[in-house]
C-alpha positions as CSV (number, residue, x, y, z in Angstrom):
1,X,103.9,-39.2,-35.4
2,X,102.1,-42.3,-34.2
3,X,98.8,-43.3,-35.6
4,X,96.4,-42.0,-33.0
5,X,94.8,-44.6,-30.8
6,X,91.2,-44.4,-29.8
7,X,91.6,-40.8,-28.4
8,X,89.8,-39.7,-25.4
9,X,90.5,-37.3,-22.5
10,X,90.1,-38.1,-18.8
11,X,89.6,-34.4,-18.1
12,X,85.8,-34.7,-17.7
13,X,86.0,-37.1,-14.8
14,X,88.9,-35.1,-13.3
15,X,86.9,-31.9,-13.5
16,X,84.0,-33.7,-11.9
17,X,86.2,-34.4,-8.8
18,X,84.4,-31.6,-7.1
19,X,81.2,-33.5,-6.8
20,X,82.1,-36.2,-4.2
21,X,84.6,-33.9,-2.4
22,X,82.4,-30.9,-1.5
23,X,81.9,-32.0,2.1
24,X,85.6,-32.9,2.6
25,X,86.7,-29.6,1.1
26,X,84.4,-27.7,3.5
27,X,85.8,-29.5,6.6
28,X,89.4,-29.4,5.4
29,X,89.5,-25.7,4.5
30,X,87.0,-24.6,7.1
31,X,84.6,-23.0,4.6
32,X,80.9,-23.2,4.2
33,X,79.3,-25.9,1.9
34,X,78.1,-23.1,-0.4
35,X,81.8,-22.0,-0.8
36,X,83.0,-25.6,-1.2
37,X,80.3,-26.0,-4.0
38,X,82.4,-23.6,-6.1
39,X,85.1,-26.3,-6.5
40,X,82.6,-27.9,-8.9
41,X,80.9,-24.8,-10.2
42,X,84.2,-23.0,-11.2
43,X,85.3,-26.0,-13.2
44,X,82.1,-26.2,-15.1
45,X,82.2,-22.4,-15.8
46,X,85.8,-22.5,-17.1
47,X,85.0,-25.5,-19.2
48,X,82.0,-23.9,-20.8
49,X,83.9,-20.8,-21.6
50,X,87.0,-22.6,-22.8
51,X,85.3,-25.1,-25.0
52,X,84.3,-23.0,-28.0
53,X,87.7,-21.2,-27.9
54,X,89.5,-24.5,-27.9
55,X,87.1,-25.8,-30.6
56,X,88.1,-23.0,-32.9
57,X,91.8,-23.4,-32.2
58,X,91.6,-27.1,-32.6
59,X,90.1,-26.6,-36.1
60,X,93.3,-24.8,-37.2
61,X,96.9,-25.8,-37.9
62,X,97.9,-25.5,-34.3
63,X,95.6,-28.2,-32.9
64,X,98.4,-30.4,-31.5
65,X,100.0,-27.4,-29.7
66,X,96.5,-26.4,-28.4
67,X,95.9,-29.9,-27.0
68,X,99.3,-30.0,-25.3
69,X,99.1,-26.5,-23.9
70,X,95.6,-27.2,-22.5
71,X,96.8,-30.4,-20.9
72,X,99.7,-28.5,-19.4
73,X,97.3,-26.0,-17.9
74,X,95.2,-28.9,-16.5
75,X,98.3,-30.6,-15.0
76,X,99.4,-27.3,-13.4
77,X,95.9,-26.8,-12.0
78,X,95.9,-30.4,-10.6
79,X,99.2,-29.6,-8.9
80,X,97.6,-26.6,-7.2
81,X,94.8,-28.7,-5.8
82,X,97.4,-31.0,-4.2
83,X,99.8,-28.5,-2.7
84,X,99.1,-27.2,0.9
85,X,97.8,-23.8,-0.3
86,X,94.8,-21.7,0.9
87,X,91.3,-22.3,-0.5
88,X,91.6,-19.5,-3.1
89,X,94.4,-21.4,-4.8
90,X,92.3,-24.6,-4.8
91,X,89.6,-22.7,-6.7
92,X,92.2,-21.5,-9.2
93,X,93.4,-25.1,-9.6
94,X,89.9,-26.3,-10.2
95,X,89.3,-23.6,-12.8
96,X,92.4,-24.7,-14.6
97,X,91.2,-28.4,-14.5
98,X,87.9,-27.3,-15.9
99,X,89.6,-25.9,-19.0
100,X,90.4,-29.5,-20.0
101,X,86.7,-30.1,-20.5
102,X,87.0,-28.4,-23.8
103,X,89.3,-31.2,-25.1
104,X,86.4,-33.5,-25.7
105,X,85.4,-31.8,-28.9
106,X,89.0,-31.6,-30.1
107,X,89.5,-35.3,-29.6
108,X,86.4,-35.8,-31.9
109,X,88.1,-33.7,-34.5
110,X,91.3,-35.8,-34.3
111,X,89.3,-39.0,-34.7
112,X,87.4,-37.7,-37.7
113,X,90.5,-36.4,-39.4
114,X,92.8,-39.3,-38.9
115,X,90.8,-42.5,-38.5
116,X,88.9,-44.5,-41.2
117,X,85.3,-43.5,-41.4
118,X,83.8,-46.5,-39.6
119,X,86.4,-46.5,-36.9
120,X,86.2,-42.8,-36.5
121,X,82.4,-42.9,-36.1
122,X,82.7,-45.5,-33.4
123,X,85.5,-43.5,-31.7
124,X,83.6,-40.3,-31.7
125,X,80.6,-42.0,-30.1
126,X,82.9,-43.5,-27.5
127,X,84.4,-40.2,-26.7
128,X,81.0,-38.6,-26.3
129,X,79.9,-41.4,-23.9
130,X,83.1,-41.3,-21.8
131,X,82.8,-37.6,-21.3
132,X,79.5,-38.2,-19.5
133,X,79.6,-41.7,-18.1
134,X,83.2,-41.5,-16.8
135,X,82.1,-39.7,-13.7
136,X,80.5,-43.0,-12.5
137,X,84.0,-44.5,-12.3
138,X,85.8,-41.5,-10.7
139,X,83.1,-40.7,-8.1
140,X,83.5,-43.8,-5.9
141,X,87.3,-43.9,-6.3
142,X,87.9,-40.3,-5.3
143,X,85.4,-40.7,-2.4
144,X,87.4,-43.7,-1.2
145,X,90.7,-41.9,-1.5
146,X,89.2,-38.9,0.4
147,X,88.1,-41.2,3.2
148,X,91.5,-42.9,3.4
149,X,94.0,-40.1,2.8
150,X,91.9,-36.9,2.8
151,X,91.0,-34.5,0.1
152,X,94.6,-33.9,-1.0
153,X,95.0,-37.6,-1.8
154,X,91.8,-37.6,-3.9
155,X,93.1,-34.6,-5.9
156,X,96.4,-36.3,-6.2
157,X,94.7,-39.0,-8.2
158,X,93.6,-36.2,-10.6
159,X,97.2,-35.0,-10.9
160,X,98.4,-38.5,-11.8
161,X,95.7,-39.1,-14.4
162,X,96.2,-35.7,-16.1
163,X,100.0,-36.2,-16.2
164,X,99.6,-39.5,-17.9
165,X,97.2,-37.9,-20.4
166,X,99.8,-35.2,-21.2
167,X,102.5,-37.8,-21.9
168,X,100.1,-39.9,-24.0
169,X,99.1,-36.9,-26.0
170,X,102.7,-35.8,-26.5
171,X,103.4,-39.2,-28.1
172,X,100.2,-39.8,-30.1
173,X,98.4,-36.6,-31.1
174,X,99.1,-35.8,-34.8
175,X,99.1,-32.4,-36.4
176,X,96.0,-31.1,-38.0
177,X,95.6,-31.2,-41.8
178,X,97.1,-28.2,-43.6
179,X,95.1,-25.3,-45.0
180,X,92.9,-24.5,-42.0
181,X,92.4,-21.2,-40.3
182,X,93.1,-20.8,-36.5
183,X,91.9,-17.2,-36.1
184,X,90.0,-16.6,-32.9
185,X,87.4,-13.9,-32.5
186,X,88.7,-12.6,-29.2
187,X,85.9,-10.1,-28.6
188,X,83.3,-12.7,-29.4
189,X,85.0,-15.1,-26.9
190,X,84.9,-12.5,-24.2
191,X,81.2,-11.7,-24.8
192,X,80.4,-15.4,-24.9
193,X,82.3,-15.9,-21.6
194,X,80.3,-13.2,-19.9
195,X,77.0,-14.5,-21.1
196,X,77.8,-18.1,-20.2
197,X,79.1,-17.1,-16.8
198,X,75.9,-15.3,-15.9
199,X,73.7,-18.2,-17.2
200,X,75.6,-20.9,-15.2
201,X,75.9,-18.6,-12.2
202,X,72.2,-17.9,-12.1
203,X,71.4,-21.6,-12.6
204,X,73.6,-22.6,-9.6
205,X,72.6,-19.8,-7.2
206,X,69.0,-20.7,-6.2
207,X,69.2,-18.5,-3.1
208,X,69.7,-15.5,-5.3
209,X,66.3,-16.0,-6.9
210,X,64.5,-16.4,-3.5
211,X,66.2,-13.6,-1.6
212,X,67.2,-11.1,-4.3
213,X,64.8,-11.6,-7.2
214,X,65.3,-8.1,-8.7
215,X,69.1,-8.6,-8.9
216,X,68.6,-12.1,-10.4
217,X,66.2,-10.8,-13.1
218,X,68.6,-8.0,-14.0
219,X,71.5,-10.5,-14.4
220,X,69.3,-12.8,-16.4
221,X,68.4,-9.9,-18.8
222,X,72.1,-9.0,-19.1
223,X,72.9,-12.7,-19.9
224,X,70.3,-12.7,-22.7
225,X,71.6,-9.4,-24.1
226,X,75.2,-10.6,-24.1
227,X,74.3,-13.9,-25.9
228,X,72.3,-11.9,-28.5
229,X,75.3,-9.6,-29.0
230,X,77.5,-12.6,-29.4
231,X,75.2,-14.3,-31.9
232,X,75.1,-11.1,-34.0
233,X,78.9,-10.8,-33.8
234,X,79.4,-14.4,-34.9
235,X,77.2,-13.9,-37.9
236,X,79.3,-10.9,-39.1
237,X,82.7,-12.5,-38.3
238,X,84.7,-14.1,-41.0
239,X,86.2,-16.5,-38.5
240,X,83.5,-17.2,-35.8
241,X,84.1,-19.3,-32.8
242,X,81.0,-21.2,-33.8
243,X,79.5,-21.3,-37.3
244,X,76.1,-20.0,-36.2
245,X,74.8,-20.5,-39.7
246,X,75.6,-24.2,-39.5
247,X,74.0,-24.3,-36.1
248,X,70.8,-23.0,-37.6
249,X,70.6,-26.0,-39.8
250,X,67.3,-27.8,-38.7
251,X,69.2,-31.0,-37.9
252,X,71.8,-29.3,-35.8
253,X,69.4,-26.9,-34.1
254,X,67.1,-29.7,-33.3
255,X,69.9,-31.9,-32.0
256,X,71.1,-29.1,-29.7
257,X,67.6,-28.5,-28.5
258,X,67.3,-32.2,-27.7
259,X,70.6,-32.0,-25.9
260,X,69.6,-29.0,-23.8
261,X,66.2,-30.4,-22.7
262,X,67.5,-34.0,-22.4
263,X,70.6,-33.0,-20.6
264,X,68.5,-31.2,-18.0
265,X,66.4,-34.3,-17.4
266,X,69.4,-36.7,-17.3
267,X,71.3,-34.7,-14.8
268,X,68.1,-34.2,-12.7
269,X,67.6,-37.9,-12.3
270,X,71.3,-38.5,-11.5
271,X,71.2,-35.9,-8.7
272,X,67.8,-37.1,-7.4
273,X,69.0,-40.7,-7.0
274,X,72.4,-39.9,-5.4
275,X,70.8,-37.4,-3.0
276,X,68.0,-39.8,-2.1
277,X,70.5,-42.6,-1.4
278,X,72.5,-40.3,1.0
279,X,69.4,-39.1,2.9
280,X,69.5,-40.5,6.5
281,X,66.7,-42.8,7.7
282,X,65.7,-40.1,10.2
283,X,64.0,-38.2,7.3
284,X,61.5,-41.0,6.9
285,X,63.1,-42.3,3.7
286,X,66.5,-42.7,2.2
287,X,69.3,-45.1,3.0
288,X,71.9,-42.9,4.8
289,X,74.8,-44.1,2.6
290,X,78.3,-42.7,3.1
291,X,79.9,-40.8,0.2
292,X,81.9,-43.8,-0.9
293,X,79.0,-46.2,-0.8
294,X,76.8,-43.7,-2.6
295,X,79.4,-43.5,-5.2
296,X,79.1,-47.2,-5.8
297,X,75.4,-46.6,-6.7
298,X,76.8,-44.9,-9.8
299,X,78.6,-48.1,-11.0
300,X,75.5,-49.5,-12.8
301,X,75.2,-46.0,-14.5
302,X,78.8,-46.3,-15.9
303,X,78.7,-50.0,-16.8
304,X,75.5,-49.9,-18.7
305,X,76.4,-46.5,-20.2
306,X,79.6,-48.0,-21.7
307,X,77.6,-51.0,-22.9
308,X,75.1,-48.7,-24.7
309,X,78.0,-46.6,-26.1
310,X,79.6,-49.7,-27.7
311,X,76.3,-51.0,-29.0
312,X,75.0,-47.8,-30.5
313,X,77.3,-47.5,-33.5
314,X,76.2,-51.0,-34.6
315,X,72.5,-50.2,-34.1
316,X,73.0,-47.1,-36.2
317,X,73.5,-49.3,-39.2
318,X,69.8,-50.2,-38.8
319,X,68.2,-47.2,-37.2
320,X,68.6,-43.5,-38.1
321,X,70.4,-41.4,-35.4
322,X,67.3,-39.2,-34.7
323,X,65.3,-42.3,-33.8
324,X,68.1,-43.5,-31.6
325,X,68.0,-40.2,-29.8
326,X,64.3,-40.5,-29.3
327,X,64.5,-44.1,-28.1
328,X,67.3,-43.1,-25.7
329,X,65.1,-40.3,-24.3
330,X,62.3,-42.8,-23.7
331,X,64.7,-45.1,-21.9
332,X,65.8,-42.3,-19.6
333,X,62.1,-41.4,-19.1
334,X,61.5,-45.0,-18.0
335,X,64.2,-44.5,-15.4
336,X,62.3,-41.6,-14.0
337,X,59.1,-43.7,-13.9
338,X,61.0,-46.4,-12.0
339,X,62.3,-43.9,-9.5
340,X,58.8,-42.3,-9.1
341,X,57.0,-45.6,-8.3
342,X,59.7,-47.8,-6.8
343,X,62.4,-46.6,-4.5
344,X,61.7,-48.4,-1.2
345,X,64.9,-50.4,-1.3
346,X,68.4,-49.9,-2.6
347,X,68.1,-52.5,-5.4
348,X,65.3,-50.5,-7.0
349,X,67.6,-47.4,-7.0
350,X,70.4,-49.5,-8.6
351,X,68.0,-50.6,-11.4
352,X,66.8,-47.0,-12.0
353,X,70.5,-45.9,-12.1
354,X,71.3,-48.7,-14.6
355,X,68.4,-47.7,-16.8
356,X,69.5,-44.1,-16.7
357,X,73.1,-45.1,-17.6
358,X,72.0,-47.1,-20.6
359,X,69.8,-44.3,-21.9
360,X,72.4,-41.6,-21.3
361,X,75.1,-43.8,-23.0
362,X,73.0,-44.4,-26.1
363,X,71.9,-40.8,-26.3
364,X,75.5,-39.5,-26.0
365,X,76.7,-42.0,-28.6
366,X,73.9,-41.1,-31.1
367,X,74.2,-37.3,-30.7
368,X,77.4,-36.8,-32.8
369,X,75.9,-38.8,-35.7
370,X,73.1,-36.2,-36.0
371,X,75.3,-33.2,-35.9
372,X,78.3,-34.4,-37.9
373,X,76.1,-35.7,-40.7
374,X,75.8,-32.1,-41.9
375,X,79.1,-30.7,-40.6
376,X,82.3,-30.5,-42.6
377,X,85.4,-32.2,-41.1
378,X,87.1,-28.9,-40.6
379,X,84.2,-27.7,-38.3
380,X,84.0,-30.9,-36.2
381,X,85.6,-29.5,-33.1
382,X,83.7,-26.2,-33.4
383,X,80.3,-27.9,-33.9
384,X,80.7,-30.4,-31.1
385,X,82.1,-27.8,-28.7
386,X,78.9,-25.8,-29.1
387,X,76.9,-29.0,-28.3
388,X,79.0,-29.3,-25.2
389,X,78.2,-25.8,-24.1
390,X,74.5,-26.5,-24.6
391,X,74.9,-29.7,-22.6
392,X,76.7,-27.8,-19.7
393,X,73.9,-25.3,-19.6
394,X,71.3,-28.1,-19.6
395,X,73.0,-29.9,-16.8
396,X,73.1,-26.7,-14.7
397,X,69.4,-26.2,-15.4
398,X,68.7,-29.8,-14.4
399,X,70.6,-29.4,-11.1
400,X,68.8,-26.1,-10.4
401,X,65.4,-27.5,-11.3
402,X,65.9,-30.4,-8.9
403,X,67.0,-28.1,-6.1
404,X,64.0,-25.8,-6.7
405,X,61.4,-28.6,-6.8
406,X,62.9,-30.3,-3.7
407,X,63.0,-27.0,-1.9
408,X,59.2,-26.7,-2.3
409,X,58.8,-29.8,-0.2
410,X,61.4,-29.2,2.4
411,X,60.7,-30.1,6.0
412,X,62.9,-29.0,8.8
413,X,66.1,-30.4,7.4
414,X,65.3,-32.6,4.3
415,X,62.7,-32.5,1.5
416,X,59.7,-34.8,2.1
417,X,59.4,-37.9,0.0
418,X,56.6,-36.5,-2.2
419,X,59.0,-33.8,-3.4
420,X,61.1,-36.5,-5.1
421,X,58.0,-37.8,-6.9
422,X,57.2,-34.3,-8.1
423,X,60.7,-33.9,-9.4
424,X,60.5,-37.2,-11.2
425,X,57.3,-36.1,-12.9
426,X,59.1,-33.0,-14.1
427,X,61.9,-35.2,-15.5
428,X,59.3,-37.4,-17.3
429,X,57.9,-34.3,-19.0
430,X,61.4,-33.2,-20.0
431,X,62.3,-36.5,-21.6
432,X,58.9,-36.6,-23.4
433,X,59.8,-33.3,-25.0
434,X,63.3,-34.6,-25.8
435,X,61.9,-37.7,-27.5
436,X,59.4,-35.7,-29.6
437,X,62.2,-33.2,-30.6
438,X,64.5,-36.0,-31.6
439,X,61.9,-37.9,-33.6
440,X,61.1,-34.7,-35.5
441,X,64.7,-34.6,-36.7
442,X,64.1,-37.7,-38.8
443,X,61.8,-35.7,-41.1
444,X,64.7,-33.5,-42.0
445,X,66.6,-36.4,-43.7
446,X,69.8,-34.3,-43.8
447,X,72.4,-35.0,-46.5
448,X,75.7,-36.4,-45.3
449,X,79.1,-34.8,-45.8
450,X,81.4,-36.7,-48.1
451,X,85.2,-36.6,-47.5
452,X,86.0,-34.5,-50.5
453,X,83.3,-31.9,-49.9
454,X,84.0,-31.9,-46.2
455,X,87.5,-30.4,-46.7
456,X,86.0,-27.5,-48.6
457,X,83.1,-27.2,-46.1
458,X,80.4,-27.9,-48.7
459,X,77.8,-30.6,-48.0
460,X,77.0,-33.0,-50.8
461,X,73.9,-34.9,-51.5
462,X,74.1,-38.4,-50.2
463,X,72.4,-41.0,-48.1
464,X,70.5,-39.9,-45.0
465,X,71.9,-39.7,-41.5
466,X,72.1,-43.3,-40.6
């Protein structure tokens, strides 16, 4: 088997194809915008549910087979989005594409197992960044393809990318080290799936809270109960999907809390800027950009995000990962400040988007360092998959929060300009909480895992998480 290259998976940008194509899907399939929104929501739901399951399978001896089988599902789903089939089949295809989101954590496990420590650390940081920043590349490209050749052409790009990913994985992904368990707690997976489905569904259905409050509250209570049952089940299981005891480690718990709150704020600013840019001049603000041009606004986000992702591993030699997280949150917060006080011309939006990208890139690159410093190699995929689930829920909350705040300032058709300022202030508060949470992690000074103890799953005393 070939020595693995810098492994990454394009499935995150492909699963995000739903974002720029929602309007095109609505017109092509003659469905409402709310129905078309499910082409994005169903991918996020399936990804959140599949991630912990794939993380556990990826920790065992069948990791290569798991990766290839998952990519095969993604390719099949991509084919369904291209074929001239009814809307229901498009949703099935999008759900299959979303399963590929769980491969991000598996790729981190591959990098940690098979690459030298320094290269592995840099690769894991890059994978984490690509899984977030990559959407800034796919958005304008798919929007352009949709304008030129229609929605099928845009989804055809996704089919091409996933097919290439499958062939690459077939040639380069090695088998996992021997002596690992691949047992999956099926009951726990189903309970977690139910809880996550309700959480993400409630976060994305703002009208349910305004029109059917009692039903929304009942579903929210059911979600909490399911997640509590899942946690209790994981604590009793000999082969849990997620090592909940490890998640309770102060460093890991704090990092996931920072990811949850920070992810909410980051996604909030991303949606605010893109929505503001597409608002027509008739609303009294905005720039009336087309879908393709609005996608180009994300270019500074991606470019500076990649720059930050490449710089962060070097900076970590000088600064502890928790302080990097805190600093990244401050940078994102400054992006909110810029958006709140200066958005009268497009150049100001581009600057705010660039600042957001740099903050998100450095945050994403620093996050694995905090978690993996106290995580055995055998649990890399499982630990990072849980972090991804937390991130998904945070993103959904950020999207819902933005919608709710803007809805309070809605005029006849569009929110008033002041509603965007209010939403920015909410984001500033979220990033302040994130920065304080991340800075508090530095007090934990967690011991790192050495390679020998990592195999056995036992942390050893060593230098701090730098």
